[in-house]
C-alpha positions in Angstrom: -15.9 6.2 -100.3 -12.6 6.1 -98.0 -14.1 7.4 -95.4 -17.0 4.3 -95.1 -14.4 1.6 -95.9 -11.9 3.1 -92.4 -15.0 2.9 -90.4 -16.1 -1.1 -91.8 -12.6 -1.7 -90.7 -12.7 -0.5 -87.1 -16.1 -2.7 -86.7 -14.5 -5.5 -87.9 -11.7 -5.0 -85.6 -13.7 -4.8 -82.2 -14.6 -8.3 -83.5 -11.2 -9.8 -84.5 -10.0 -12.4 -82.4 -6.0 -11.1 -81.7 -3.3 -13.9 -82.9 -0.7 -14.6 -80.1 2.3 -15.1 -80.6 5.0 -17.2 -79.0 7.6 -15.0 -76.4 5.4 -12.2 -76.5 2.7 -10.7 -73.5 -0.6 -10.5 -74.2 -1.6 -7.3 -75.1 -3.8 -5.5 -72.6 -7.1 -4.4 -72.7 -8.6 -0.7 -72.3 -9.8 -0.7 -69.3 -7.5 -2.5 -67.2 -6.6 -1.8 -64.0 -3.1 -2.5 -62.3 -3.4 -4.2 -59.1 0.4 -4.8 -58.4 1.1 -1.9 -55.8 1.4 -2.5 -51.9 -0.7 -0.4 -49.4 0.9 1.1 -46.3 -1.4 1.8 -42.9 -0.7 3.9 -40.7 -1.2 2.8 -36.6 -1.8 4.8 -33.8 -1.6 3.0 -30.5 -3.8 5.3 -28.4 -6.7 3.8 -30.6 -5.8 0.4 -30.1 -6.2 0.7 -26.2 -8.8 -0.2 -24.7 -8.0 1.5 -20.9 -10.2 4.4 -20.5 -8.0 7.3 -18.7 -8.9 7.3 -15.0 -10.1 9.6 -12.8 -7.2 11.8 -12.7 -6.4 12.3 -16.0 -10.1 13.2 -16.6 -10.2 16.2 -13.9 -6.7 17.5 -14.9 -8.6 17.4 -18.6 -11.5 19.1 -17.2 -10.0 21.1 -14.6 -7.9 22.5 -18.0 -11.1 23.3 -20.0 -12.3 26.2 -17.1 -9.7 28.2 -19.2 -11.6 27.9 -22.9 -12.7 30.5 -24.8 -16.1 29.0 -25.0 -18.5 29.6 -22.4 -20.2 26.1 -23.0 -16.6 24.1 -22.4 -16.7 26.3 -19.4 -19.9 25.8 -17.8 -19.7 22.0 -18.3 -16.2 21.4 -17.1 -17.2 23.3 -13.5 -20.1 21.0 -13.7 -18.6 17.8 -13.4 -15.7 19.2 -11.1 -18.9 20.1 -8.5 -19.9 16.3 -9.2 -16.5 15.3 -8.1 -16.4 17.4 -5.6 -19.6 16.2 -4.6 -19.2 12.2 -4.2 -18.8 10.6 -0.9 -15.3 10.5 -0.7 -15.0 13.7 -2.3 -12.5 13.5 -5.8 -9.9 16.1 -6.0 -6.8 14.8 -6.7 -5.3 17.8 -7.4 -5.4 20.0 -4.4 -7.5 22.9 -2.9 -5.0 25.1 -3.3 -4.5 24.1 -7.1 -8.1 23.6 -7.8 -8.8 27.6 -6.3 -5.7 28.8 -8.3 -7.7 28.0 -11.7 -11.2 28.8 -10.9 -11.2 31.5 -8.8 -10.4 33.9 -12.1 -13.7 33.0 -13.3 -16.0 34.9 -10.5 -16.4 38.0 -13.2 -16.8 35.5 -16.0 -19.6 37.2 -18.7 -21.2 34.2 -19.1 -24.4 34.0 -15.9 -24.4 30.0 -16.4 -20.1 30.4 -15.4 -20.8 32.0 -12.5 -23.5 30.4 -11.4 -22.0 27.3 -12.2 -19.4 28.7 -10.1 -20.5 29.2 -7.0 -22.2 25.5 -6.7 -18.8 24.7 -7.3 -17.0 26.7 -4.2 -20.1 25.5 -1.9 -18.4 21.7 -2.5 -15.0 22.8 -1.1 -14.5 21.8 2.7 -14.5 24.9 5.1 -11.4 23.9 6.2 -9.5 23.9 3.1 -10.8 27.5 1.9 -9.5 29.2 5.3 -5.7 29.2 4.2 -6.7 31.0 0.7 -8.7 33.6 2.5 -6.6 36.5 1.0 -6.7 35.3 -2.3 -9.9 34.8 -2.6 -11.1 38.1 -1.2 -9.3 39.7 -3.9 -11.6 38.1 -6.8 -14.5 38.5 -4.5 -13.9 42.5 -4.1 -13.3 42.3 -8.3 -16.9 41.2 -9.0 -18.0 43.5 -6.6 -16.5 46.4 -8.0 -17.6 45.4 -11.3 -19.1 47.3 -14.1 -21.4 44.9 -14.9 -24.6 45.0 -12.4 -25.4 41.7 -12.9 -21.4 40.2 -12.1 -21.6 43.0 -8.8 -24.5 40.8 -7.3 -23.0 37.2 -8.3 -19.9 39.2 -6.0 -22.3 39.5 -2.9 -22.8 35.8 -3.6 -19.5 34.9 -3.7 -19.4 37.6 -0.9 -21.9 35.7 1.1 -20.4 32.0 0.6 -17.0 33.5 1.8 -18.7 34.5 5.2 -20.8 31.0 5.5 -17.6 29.1 5.3 -14.9 31.6 7.2 -16.0 34.6 8.7 -13.9 34.3 11.6 -11.1 34.1 10.5 -12.2 36.2 7.2 -12.6 40.0 9.3 -9.4 39.2 11.0 -7.0 38.3 7.5 -5.1 41.0 6.2 -6.9 43.4 4.2 -10.2 41.8 4.4 -11.7 44.3 7.0 -11.1 48.2 5.6 -10.7 47.1 2.2 -14.1 45.5 1.7 -16.0 48.0 3.7 -14.4 51.1 1.4 -15.7 48.4 -1.9 -19.5 48.6 0.2 -19.1 52.4 0.6 -18.2 52.6 -2.8 -20.7 49.7 -4.8 -23.6 51.6 -2.0 -23.0 55.5 -2.6 -21.9 56.2 0.8 -18.4 57.9 0.5 -17.3 60.4 3.2 -15.7 63.8 1.9 -12.5 65.5 4.0 -13.0 68.9 1.9 -15.7 71.3 3.6 -15.9 73.4 0.2 -17.5 70.1 -1.1 -19.2 68.3 1.9 -23.0 68.3 3.1 -24.8 67.2 5.2 -22.0 66.9 7.7 -18.9 66.0 5.6 -21.3 63.1 3.8 -21.8 63.0 0.3 -23.7 60.6 -2.3 -22.8 59.2 -5.1 -24.7 58.4 -7.6 -25.3 54.7 -7.5 -24.8 53.6 -11.5 -26.3 50.7 -12.6 -25.0 50.4 -16.8 -28.3 49.5 -17.9 -29.2 47.0 -15.6 -32.9 47.0 -14.4 -32.9 45.2 -11.5 -30.8 47.8 -9.1 -33.7 48.1 -7.4 -33.4 45.1 -6.0 -29.4 45.0 -5.7 -29.3 47.9 -3.4 -31.2 46.6 -0.5 -29.2 43.0 -0.4 -25.7 45.1 -0.8 -27.4 46.7 2.6 -28.3 42.7 3.9 -24.4 41.6 3.2 -22.4 44.4 4.9 -25.2 43.8 7.8 -23.7 40.5 8.2 -20.1 41.4 7.1 -20.6 43.7 10.5 -21.9 41.3 12.3 -19.4 39.2 12.3 -16.8 41.7 12.9 -18.0 43.1 15.4 -19.0 39.5 17.0 -18.3 39.4 20.8 -15.3 37.3 21.7 -16.0 34.2 24.0 -14.3 34.5 27.3 -11.4 32.3 27.6 -9.7 32.3 31.3 -6.0 32.0 31.9 -5.1 29.1 33.4 -1.1 28.3 34.4 -1.1 26.2 31.4 -1.5 28.5 28.9 2.1 30.4 29.7 3.6 27.1 28.7 1.5 26.2 26.1 2.3 29.9 24.6 6.0 28.7 24.5 5.7 25.0 23.9 2.9 24.7 21.5 3.0 25.7 17.6 0.4 28.4 17.0 -3.1 27.3 15.0 -3.6 30.1 13.2 -2.1 30.9 10.1 0.5 33.4 10.1 0.4 33.8 13.8 3.0 36.3 14.0 2.4 38.0 10.8 1.4 41.2 12.5 4.9 42.1 13.2 5.6 42.8 10.2 9.2 40.9 9.9 9.7 39.4 6.6 6.9 41.4 4.6 7.0 45.4 3.8 5.1 47.0 5.9 1.3 47.5 5.5 -1.1 50.1 5.0 -3.9 50.9 7.3 -6.3 49.3 4.6 -4.2 46.0 4.3 -3.6 46.1 8.7 -4.3 42.7 10.3 -7.5 43.6 12.8 -7.7 40.5 15.4 -9.8 41.9 17.8 -13.3 43.0 18.1 -11.4 46.6 19.8 -9.5 47.3 16.9 -12.1 46.7 14.0 -14.7 49.0 16.3 -11.6 51.5 16.0 -11.4 51.7 12.6 -15.2 51.5 11.5 -15.7 53.9 13.9 -13.0 56.0 13.1 -13.6 56.0 8.4 -17.3 54.4 8.2 -19.3 55.4 10.9 -20.2 58.2 9.8 -21.1 57.1 6.6 -22.9 54.0 7.3 -25.3 56.4 9.4 -26.5 58.9 7.4 -26.6 56.2 4.5 -28.9 54.3 6.9 -31.5 57.0 7.4 -31.3 58.2 3.8 -32.4 54.2 2.9 -35.1 53.8 5.8 -36.4 57.2 4.1 -37.2 55.1 1.0 -39.4 52.3 3.0 -40.0 48.9 0.9 -37.6 46.5 0.3 -34.8 49.7 1.0 -36.3 50.3 4.0 -36.4 46.6 5.6 -32.8 46.1 5.2 -31.3 49.4 5.7 -33.0 48.6 10.0 -31.4 45.3 9.8 -28.2 47.2 9.0 -28.9 49.6 11.5 -29.6 47.1 14.2 -26.1 45.2 13.0 -24.6 48.6 13.7 -26.4 49.0 17.0 -25.5 45.5 18.4 -22.0 46.0 17.2 -21.0 49.2 18.4 -22.9 49.1 21.8 -20.4 48.9 24.1 -17.7 51.2 21.8 -16.9 54.2 22.9 -14.5 56.8 21.3 -11.4 57.6 22.4 -10.5 61.4 23.1 -7.3 63.2 23.0 -6.1 64.5 26.2 -5.3 67.8 25.2 -8.7 68.0 23.1 -10.2 69.3 26.4 -9.7 72.8 27.1 -10.7 72.4 30.5 -7.9 70.3 31.5 -5.0 73.6 31.1 -7.2 75.7 33.2 -5.4 76.9 36.4 -1.9 75.7 34.1 0.6 78.3 33.2 2.2 78.1 29.9 
């Protein structure tokens, strides 16, 4: 009975109107929501700005993305920079030196799309702005040419062809840009000269194994390597145009500023002494001499073996042989006087 009476009272309570008394507040309902609070907002000035970033800011931002960890961001950044350099006039607010410093390390990148976009970007840079940075560019090109991956080696040849096209004559006359690239070509081709008589074969010439590291396109790489080497030798052995002397040349040599970079670098006054590999070979005769002494035997033997293979390799070998014959036709190997025994006949020592 008590339970039923309690339930009846609770039902009646829902329909009873509360009695309001003077001086007392109205009781709050069960579903009352307090709306007396005040809200605070955070305002960002950049969101309120209606001015878009200018060209310099966008260029610098995309340039910074070239060092991103994501292949897609690096590829898109290079594509954007290529578009800016291809406009008329080209847009390059940071200068070629800063641009090359950021993009040259991407030559041995693991992504094929990044390397291809980098090559497109390099082809948009004017040749006059590339010439002061030949030594820096050659360091990264040599690293790509001698990489373990065959695909990166092939792209390294593309970078080499680009540099030969824009500044080939200046390249072969730059410090360390004649002997060192030749050594790299000998390495990738597998043509090495052995000084040891115990391991030497074929007259001191040995053929190192041409490793591919899993690449199936090595058959196409070998002829291309010889083709690029032939182009490199053509530029190194190019006949220099005769420059007749005039009486004004004596005054110009004293008063006029040199137009070539580092004109007195061969003196080595302010730099540590270079070895034979890093030396400057400014004229054709110097390049012929060092090539004949260190590389000619290996190249001739390698060309003969490549001709026997026929096909694309044989045609590339014939092109290299022609470049070698044209470049070394007028070269005579110097002979020491004391090597000729007949010179000392009749003399009493």
